[in-house]
C-alpha positions as CSV (number, residue, x, y, z in Angstrom):
1,M,144.3,115.2,59.3
2,S,143.2,118.3,61.4
3,L,145.9,120.3,63.5
4,H,144.5,118.7,67.0
5,E,145.1,115.0,65.6
6,F,148.3,115.6,64.3
7,S,149.4,117.4,67.2
8,K,148.1,114.7,69.5
9,D,149.4,111.9,67.3
10,L,152.7,113.6,67.4
11,A,153.1,114.1,71.1
12,H,151.9,110.6,71.7
13,L,154.7,109.1,69.2
14,E,157.4,111.3,71.2
15,Y,156.2,109.6,74.5
16,V,156.3,106.3,73.4
17,L,159.4,105.9,71.3
18,P,162.2,106.4,74.1
19,L,160.0,103.7,75.8
20,L,160.6,101.5,72.8
21,E,164.7,100.7,73.9
22,R,163.2,99.3,77.2
23,G,161.2,96.6,75.3
24,N,159.0,96.6,72.4
25,P,155.1,95.4,72.8
26,L,155.0,96.0,69.0
27,S,157.3,95.8,66.3
28,I,159.4,98.8,65.1
29,P,157.8,98.9,61.9
30,Y,154.4,99.6,63.1
31,W,156.2,102.6,65.0
32,R,157.8,103.5,62.0
33,Q,154.6,103.5,59.8
34,R,152.8,105.5,62.3
35,V,155.5,108.4,62.5
36,T,156.3,108.2,58.7
37,A,152.2,108.8,58.4
38,L,152.6,112.3,59.5
39,E,155.3,113.1,57.3
40,A,152.5,114.4,55.2
41,Q,150.8,117.0,57.9
42,Q,154.3,117.9,59.4
43,A,153.9,121.5,58.3
44,L,150.5,121.7,60.3
45,L,153.1,123.0,63.1
46,P,155.6,125.3,63.0
47,D,158.0,123.0,64.2
48,G,156.4,119.8,62.9
49,T,159.1,118.8,60.7
50,K,161.5,119.2,63.1
51,R,159.8,116.9,65.7
52,V,159.0,114.1,62.9
53,A,162.6,114.3,61.6
54,R,163.6,113.9,65.1
55,L,161.5,110.6,65.8
56,L,162.7,109.2,62.2
57,K,166.1,109.7,63.6
58,L,165.5,107.9,66.8
59,F,164.3,104.9,64.6
60,N,167.3,104.8,62.2
61,E,169.1,104.6,65.7
62,F,167.2,101.8,67.2
63,E,167.3,99.6,64.0
64,R,171.3,100.3,63.4
65,R,171.5,99.1,67.4
66,S,169.5,96.1,66.6
67,V,171.4,94.6,63.5
68,P,173.9,92.4,64.4
69,A,177.6,93.5,63.6
70,R,178.9,91.4,60.5
């Protein structure tokens, strides 16, 4: 994956993920897979690691809220 492709993918995911709280046209696992796929290239951008980690944290929060309390 090139730097340009990584940057473009990361920006797209940063835009899309906050919208998932309003309604999810695709499944959370699909979007998590998209972010997880970027982990291998996160060092391409100086702040890539931080941005990918932030997106994965959002997923953890989505999943925690969507699991019913026991």
